[in-house]
C-alpha positions in Angstrom: -18.7 -12.3 -48.1 -21.9 -10.3 -47.7 -22.9 -11.8 -44.5 -19.5 -11.1 -43.2 -19.6 -7.3 -44.1 -23.1 -7.2 -42.7 -22.1 -8.8 -39.5 -19.2 -6.5 -39.6 -21.0 -3.4 -39.7 -23.9 -4.7 -37.2 -20.8 -5.3 -34.4 -19.3 -1.9 -35.2 -23.1 -0.1 -34.5 -23.3 -2.0 -31.3 -19.8 -1.1 -30.1 -20.3 2.9 -31.0 -23.4 2.9 -28.6 -21.1 1.5 -26.0 -18.8 4.0 -23.7 -15.9 1.5 -24.7 -15.8 3.6 -27.8 -16.5 6.6 -26.4 -15.7 9.4 -28.5 -16.4 12.9 -26.9 -18.1 15.5 -28.5 -16.7 18.9 -29.7 -18.6 20.5 -27.1 -17.1 17.6 -24.5 -13.7 18.8 -25.7 -14.4 22.4 -25.1 -15.3 21.8 -21.5 -12.2 19.6 -20.8 -10.1 22.8 -22.0 -11.8 25.5 -20.0 -11.3 23.1 -17.1 -8.1 22.7 -17.6 -7.8 26.4 -17.8 -9.5 27.1 -14.4 -7.5 25.8 -12.6 -8.2 26.4 -9.0 -11.8 24.5 -7.4 -13.4 24.5 -3.9 -14.3 21.4 -2.8 -17.2 21.2 -0.2 -18.1 18.4 2.2 -21.4 19.0 4.2 -24.6 16.6 5.2 -25.9 15.2 8.0 -23.1 13.9 9.1 -21.7 17.5 10.0 -24.0 17.6 12.9 -21.6 15.3 14.7 -18.6 17.4 13.9 -16.2 14.1 13.2 -16.0 14.0 9.4 -18.0 12.4 6.8 -17.0 8.7 7.7 -18.7 9.2 11.6 -21.7 6.9 10.7 -19.1 4.0 9.8 -15.9 5.1 12.1 -18.4 5.3 15.1 -20.6 1.9 13.7 -23.4 4.2 14.2 -26.7 1.6 12.9 -28.5 3.1 10.0 -31.7 3.6 11.5 -30.1 5.9 14.4 -27.8 7.9 12.1 -31.0 8.8 10.0 -32.7 10.6 13.4 -30.0 13.7 12.4 -32.0 14.5 9.6 -35.0 15.4 12.1 -32.9 18.0 13.2 -30.8 19.3 10.2 -31.8 22.7 10.0 -28.8 24.7 8.5 -30.1 28.4 9.8 -26.8 30.0 8.8 -26.7 28.9 5.1 -26.1 31.3 2.1 -25.6 30.0 -1.1 -24.3 33.7 -2.1 -21.8 33.9 0.8 -20.7 30.7 -0.3 -20.2 31.4 -4.3 -18.4 34.6 -2.9 -15.9 32.9 -0.7 -14.7 30.8 -3.8 -14.4 33.9 -5.8 -12.5 35.8 -2.9 -9.8 32.9 -3.1 -9.4 32.9 -6.7 -11.5 29.6 -7.3 -13.4 29.2 -10.4 -15.6 26.5 -9.7 -17.4 24.7 -7.0 -17.5 20.5 -6.6 -20.0 19.6 -3.7 -21.3 16.5 -2.0 -24.8 15.7 -3.6 -24.5 12.4 -1.6 -22.4 10.7 0.4 -21.7 7.1 1.5 -24.1 7.8 4.5 -27.0 7.5 1.4 -28.2 11.0 2.2 -29.4 12.9 -0.6 -28.2 16.8 -0.2 -31.1 17.8 -2.9 -34.5 17.3 -3.7 -35.0 13.8 -5.3 -38.0 12.0 -6.2 -35.9 8.6 -6.1 -36.0 8.5 -2.4 -37.9 10.3 0.7 -34.4 10.3 2.4 -33.5 13.5 1.4 -32.6 17.1 2.7 -36.0 18.9 1.4 -38.3 15.9 2.6 -36.4 14.4 5.6 -35.5 17.6 7.2 -37.5 20.5 9.2 -35.3 22.6 7.1 -37.0 22.3 3.5 -35.0 23.6 1.4 -32.1 22.6 -1.4 -28.9 23.9 -0.9 -28.0 22.2 -4.3 -30.4 24.5 -6.1 -29.8 27.5 -4.2 -26.0 27.3 -5.0 -26.4 26.1 -8.9 -28.5 29.1 -9.2 -26.1 31.5 -7.3 -23.1 29.9 -9.3 -24.9 30.5 -12.7 -25.1 33.7 -11.9 -21.6 34.9 -10.7 -20.2 32.9 -13.3 -18.8 29.7 -11.2 -18.8 26.3 -12.9 -20.8 23.3 -10.5 -19.7 20.0 -10.6 -21.5 17.5 -8.4 -19.7 14.7 -6.0 -21.6 11.6 -6.0 -21.4 8.1 -4.0 -21.6 5.1 -5.7 -21.3 3.7 -2.1 -24.3 3.6 0.1 -23.9 2.1 3.4 -27.5 1.9 4.3 -29.5 1.0 1.1 -30.7 -2.2 1.4 -30.3 -3.3 -2.2 -26.7 -2.2 -2.0 -26.4 -4.4 0.8 -22.9 -3.0 2.1 -20.9 -6.0 3.1 -22.7 -8.2 1.3 -20.2 -10.7 -0.8 -19.8 -10.2 -4.7 -20.6 -12.9 -6.8 -21.3 -13.0 -10.5 -20.6 -8.9 -10.1 -23.3 -8.6 -7.7 -24.3 -8.3 -3.7 -25.7 -11.7 -2.9 -27.9 -9.7 -0.5 -29.0 -7.0 -2.3 -31.1 -5.7 -5.6 -28.5 -4.6 -7.8 -30.3 -3.9 -10.5 -32.6 -1.6 -8.0 -29.4 0.3 -6.8 -28.3 0.8 -10.0 -31.7 2.1 -11.7 -31.5 4.6 -8.5 -28.5 5.5 -9.0 -29.5 6.0 -12.7 -32.5 8.1 -11.8 -30.8 10.5 -9.3 -27.9 11.6 -11.9 -30.8 12.1 -14.3 -32.3 14.7 -11.9 -28.9 16.3 -11.2 -28.1 16.9 -15.0 -31.8 17.7 -15.6 -33.1 19.7 -12.9 -30.2 21.9 -11.8 -29.1 24.9 -14.1 -25.6 24.8 -15.2 -23.8 21.4 -13.7 -20.7 20.4 -15.7 -19.2 17.5 -14.0 -20.3 14.6 -11.9 -17.6 13.3 -9.6 -17.6 9.9 -8.5 -16.3 8.2 -5.5 -17.1 5.0 -3.7 -16.2 2.6 -6.4 -13.0 1.3 -4.6 -15.4 -0.2 -2.2 -16.4 -3.1 -4.6 -13.6 -3.5 -7.5 -15.3 -6.6 -7.9 -18.8 -5.5 -8.5 -20.1 -4.9 -12.0 -21.1 -0.9 -11.9 -22.7 -0.6 -15.1 -20.1 2.3 -15.9 -20.6 2.1 -19.7 -24.9 2.8 -18.6 -24.2 4.9 -16.1 -21.6 7.1 -18.1 -23.5 6.6 -21.4 -26.7 8.2 -19.6 -25.2 11.4 -18.4 -23.1 12.2 -21.8 -27.0 11.4 -23.4 -28.5 13.9 -21.4 -25.5 16.7 -21.7 -22.4 16.0 -23.7 -20.6 18.6 -22.3 -21.1 16.8 -19.0 -17.5 15.8 -17.5 -16.7 12.6 -15.8 -14.7 11.7 -13.4 -14.0 8.6 -10.5 -12.0 8.5 -7.8 -11.3 4.8 -7.9 -7.6 4.8 -8.0 -7.3 3.2 -10.9 -6.4 3.8 -14.2 -9.0 5.7 -16.3 -12.0 4.6 -18.1 -13.9 4.3 -20.9 -16.1 7.2 -20.9 -14.4 9.4 -18.4 -13.2 12.9 -19.0 -11.1 13.9 -16.7 -8.7 12.0 -14.0 -8.3 12.7 -10.5 -5.9 12.2 -7.9 -7.0 12.1 -4.2 -4.6 13.8 -1.4 -1.3 12.7 -4.0 -0.1 15.0 -7.5 -0.4 13.0 -10.4 2.4 10.1 -10.5 2.9 10.4 -6.2 1.3 7.8 -4.2 2.2 9.4 -0.4 -1.0 8.5 0.8 -1.4 4.8 -0.8 -4.4 5.9 -3.3 -2.7 6.0 -6.4 -1.0 3.0 -6.9 -2.6 2.0 -9.8 -3.3 5.5 -11.4 -1.1 5.7 -14.0 -1.1 9.5 -15.4 -3.8 9.5 -18.7 -3.8 12.2 -21.2 -7.3 13.7 -20.1 -7.2 16.2 -17.8 -5.7 16.3 -14.5 -7.3 17.2 -10.8 -5.8 16.8 -7.3 -7.9 16.9 -4.5 -6.5 17.7 -0.8 -8.1 18.9 2.5 -7.5 22.4 4.1 -6.9 20.6 7.3 -7.0 17.1 7.8 -10.3 16.4 7.1 -13.0 16.4 4.3 -16.5 16.8 6.6 -16.4 19.2 9.4 -14.3 18.1 12.4 -14.5 20.1 15.5 -11.2 18.7 16.8 -9.2 19.3 13.5 -7.2 22.3 14.3 -4.4 21.1 11.5 -5.2 24.3 8.9 -2.6 24.4 6.3 -1.0 27.9 5.6 -1.2 30.1 3.6 2.7 29.0 1.8 1.1 25.4 1.8 -2.0 25.8 -0.3 0.2 28.3 -2.9 2.6 25.8 -3.2 0.3 23.1 -3.6 -1.6 25.1 -6.0 1.9 25.7 -7.9 3.1 22.2 -7.9 -0.4 21.1 -9.0 -0.5 23.4 -12.0 3.4 23.0 -12.9 2.1 19.0 -13.1 -0.2 20.2 -15.5 -3.4 19.5 -13.0 -6.2 21.5 -11.1 -6.0 21.6 -7.3 -9.4 21.2 -5.9 -9.3 22.2 -2.3 -11.9 21.0 0.7 -13.7 22.6 3.0 -15.9 21.1 5.6 -18.9 23.7 6.7 -20.4 24.0 9.9 -23.5 22.0 10.5 -25.3 25.3 10.5 -24.0 26.2 7.0 -21.2 28.5 7.7 -17.7 28.1 6.5 -15.3 28.4 9.5 -13.3 31.9 9.9 -9.9 30.4 9.5 -10.7 29.0 6.4 -12.1 32.4 5.5 -9.1 34.1 7.1 -6.6 32.0 5.0 -8.4 31.5 1.7 -8.8 35.3 1.4 -4.7 36.0 1.5 -4.7 33.1 -1.1 -7.2 35.1 -3.2 -4.7 38.2 -2.8 -1.9 36.3 -4.0 -3.9 35.0 -6.9 -5.0 38.1 -8.1 -1.3 39.7 -8.2 0.0 35.8 -10.0 -3.3 34.6 -11.5 -1.8 35.1 -15.2 0.8 32.2 -13.9 -1.7 29.5 -13.0 -4.8 30.1 -15.0 -4.9 29.2 -18.5 -1.4 27.4 -18.1 -0.2 24.1 -18.8 2.1 22.1 -17.5 4.2 18.9 -17.9 6.5 20.3 -20.7 9.2 20.6 -18.6 9.5 17.6 -15.8 9.9 19.6 -12.0 13.3 20.3 -11.2 15.0 20.8 -7.6 14.1 24.4 -7.0 10.4 24.4 -8.0 7.9 24.0 -11.3 7.5 25.5 -14.9 3.8 26.4 -16.2 3.4 27.8 -19.6 1.2 29.4 -22.2 2.4 30.1 -26.0 5.5 32.0 -26.4 5.1 32.2 -22.3 7.5 30.1 -19.7 6.7 30.7 -16.0 9.3 29.4 -13.6 7.9 29.3 -10.0 10.9 29.1 -7.6 9.8 27.6 -4.6 12.9 26.3 -2.7 16.5 28.1 -2.8 18.2 27.0 -5.8 21.8 25.1 -4.8 24.0 27.4 -7.0 23.3 31.5 -8.0 20.8 30.5 -10.8 18.2 27.7 -11.8 18.3 25.8 -14.7 15.2 25.3 -16.9 16.2 22.5 -19.6 14.8 21.3 -23.0 13.3 25.3 -23.8 12.0 25.5 -27.3 12.6 28.2 -29.1 14.8 31.3 -28.6 14.4 33.2 -25.2 13.9 36.7 -25.5 13.6 38.2 -22.5 13.3 37.0 -18.4 11.7 39.4 -15.9 10.4 39.0 -12.1 6.5 38.7 -13.0 6.2 41.1 -9.5 7.7 44.1 -10.7 9.2 43.4 -14.6 12.8 43.7 -13.1 15.2 41.9 -15.8 17.2 38.7 -15.3 20.6 37.6 -16.7 20.1 35.1 -18.9 22.2 32.5 -21.1 20.5 30.1 -23.3 22.5 26.7 -24.4 21.4 23.8 -26.7 20.6 21.9 -23.0 18.7 24.6 -21.7 18.4 28.0 -20.5 20.3 29.0 -17.2 18.4 32.2 -15.4 20.7 34.0 -12.6 19.8 34.8 -9.2 22.4 36.0 -7.6 21.7 39.3 -5.7 17.9 38.6 -6.1 16.0 38.5 -3.0 13.7 35.2 -3.3 9.9 35.6 -2.2 9.4 32.7 0.7 6.4 31.5 -1.1 6.8 31.9 -4.6 9.1 33.7 -6.8 8.1 33.7 -10.3 10.3 34.5 -13.3 8.3 35.0 -17.0 10.5 34.4 -19.7 9.3 35.3 -23.2 9.9 33.0 -26.1 10.2 33.5 -29.9 
């Protein structure tokens, strides 16, 4: 029995070190709550691919040989880049955090790294580190910074893109070398850049049968900084060691893009990401700009589904953000200044989406976001806990007639001129 007890204790101690038994620290749990409170973030896809004006997949889509593609670094000189302007752009839009591509699938590092000379400081005539400048400016302005990091690499020989996977590793590559390369870069990103709060992984889906050593990678990140949040855009159910769950171009539970078929909604903080046009990286031919109404309603629907909204822009190769994006998001920011209390710090999902819109809430307050004209001269909110003492329009405080019954609350909208974007009704509960 003593031997059995000793063996049991040994197995427990070993498993406690693995991410399969990951227990978030109090700092991590607090970071998750803060992440959910922020609600609105700016996604930025920017790299040497921006020079070709055809999106971040241009190397792959145009079948540009890696050695030819690498020449883009020779004349990457974004003379108009201004980290302060980018941060102010996000703040004017009402965004509370920024997630930016530190390294995309083309393998080019947009930060100063000792792990590879193929980076923005060493391989370009610009010789500046935009990630460091952005990190410092975000810290100064109270904007949270997250780094997007690609697991996939189209060019490195040790990754061996296109190689068959046998026993979890690419036959033609050097998998331990590649895993160690990523660990080195992630250590740099978390240790060297001030105020980094999250890592947004992508590219897992390219090799679902590979052993990505996520337990080691996630464990390293949490060891370096336990409050850093980890998410992975693998389009599957969350894995041990992850701190938030993202949904690409879909609200949680939706699968209109085909990415989220295996993404069961977890209890972790949620985030949905979407583009401001139809492209992630700068695309000179993409003029399918989303309207102010579309962006606000996407944000509101995300909040109603208990998710953050991460809205992407692809800056131009000179480092400027397109004026079309700036103009639209300035209007969104004005809306958030007036109505942000119904978004920031709220939670969703308590009451499912209705035909007319969604519900966000805080303690003793419900916000009914009427996004579509109700079929009847009232909206019905089911399963409301507590007594509703009053209902008012958030816009001007005018009172609305209500009737509460065991099955829910009726809020009467007859004679009310609805806002074409979002009519917000604030209900106070005991």
